N, C-alpha and C positions, 0 to 999 in steps of 0.2 A: 497477786490475785485481786486485791482491792483496786490497783491501778487499771487492770484490765476491765473490771466491772465498771469503774468510773468512766473509762474511755467508751465502753459500749453504751452506757447511759447517755453520754454526751453526744455520740454519733446518732443514736436513736432520736434524741431531742432535736438535733439539727435536721434530720430527715423528716421528722414529723412536722416541724415548722415550715420546711420548704414545701411540703405537699399541702399544707393547710392554706398557703398563699393562693395558689390557683383555685382551689375550691371556694375560698372566701370571695375571690374575684368573680367566679361564676355565679355564686349565690347573690352577690351584690348586683350583677348584671340582670339576673332574673327579677330581683326586687325592683330595680330601676325600670325594667321592661313593664312590669305590672303597674308601677306608678305612672308611667307614660300613658298606658292604656286608660287609666282613670282620668288623667289630666287632659289628654289630647284625643282620646278615642282609640278603640281597639284596632281599627284598620291602620291608623298612622303608626301605632306601636309595633304591630306585626311587620309592617313594611320597613321600619327603621331597624329592627333587630334581626330580621331574617337574612341569612347568607344568600348570595346569588343562586347557589345550587341547592337551596332548601328543599326538603322532602316533607310533605304534609300528609298525615294519616287521619283525616276527619272521621269521627264516629258515624257509621252508617253510610259513608261515601267512599268513592274510589280514591286511592292515593294519587297525589299529583306532585310535580316537581317544578321548581323554579320560582324565584322571587316575583317575576312578572306575572306568573299564573296566580301566585298568592295575592298580589295586589288586585288582579281581576276578580278573584273569588270574593275578596273582602269588600269590593266596591258595592256589593248588595247587602252589606251588613244592615240588619234591621234598625230602623230609627229608634233611638232611645234605649236600645239593648246595651247591657254592660257585661263585661267578663272581668272578674277579679280573681286573682290567684295569689298564692303564697308558697314559695319553695320551702320544703321541710328538710331536705338534705340533698346530698349528691356525692359524686366521686370524681376526682380529677386524675388524669393520667400522670405518671411520674415526669413526663416531658413538660407538663405545665401548660399545654396548649390545646387540651381536649378533655372532655368529660361530660357528665350529665347531671341534671338537677331533676328533682321530682317534688310534687306537692299536690295541693288540692285547689279546686276552683269552684266558683259560683257563677253561673250564667243567669242573668235576669232580663226578662223581656215583658212587654205588654201583650196581652192576649184579649180576646173578647170577654174573658172572665176577670180581667184585671191583671195585676202583676203576677207573673209566675217565675219561679226560680228552679233551677236544676243544679245538681252538685256532681262533682266528679274528681278525678285524679288525672295527673298528666306526668309525662316524662319529656324533657327537652334535652337534646344532645347539642352540646356547644363546642365551637372551635374558636380559638383565639386568632383573630386576623389583625392586619396592620392598624385597623381603626377600632379595635376592641373585640369583645366577645360577641359572636353571632350564633344564633341557633341554626343548626343544619338539619335537624329532625324535630318534629313536634308531634306527639301522640297523646291524645286525651280520650278518656271514656267516662261515661256516667258512672256514678257510684252512690253510695249511701249518703244520707244527710250528715253534716259535720259531727253530730254527737255519736254517730255510729261508725265513724271513719278512722279512728285511731289505728295506726299500723300495728300489726302483731309483732311482738318481740321474737327474734330468732332464739331457738333453744341452744 
């Protein structure tokens, strides 16, 4: 019985480690994506990390598809506006080539009244391609300020 239990624990550990790899890769890709947005600008980062067949679901706007359309839409990004985000968690498929990350964001822009910020949450669906992780879906919506946005624990 002890051998069976030890074997089950070993197998569970191996499976857990194998599944953690792709999730960690996706979370790192999302963090690198956010770092690029800060360093090189939001339009450049979205163009670099979007898959060719990306689907975007902007808040208050109609969904659209395609990397070329994304680049066109981001060409009108407001001067001086920033978008920063941080992934909080995600899930990877057992195949290791698909999954999602989610987190929170802050959008900051200049207005007539000075700098304004809005907060929200997002989900990005990722696919592993030959040149790394690319997001194939991006969904964001506004939400509470950070101090009110801690996720609720499942019962």
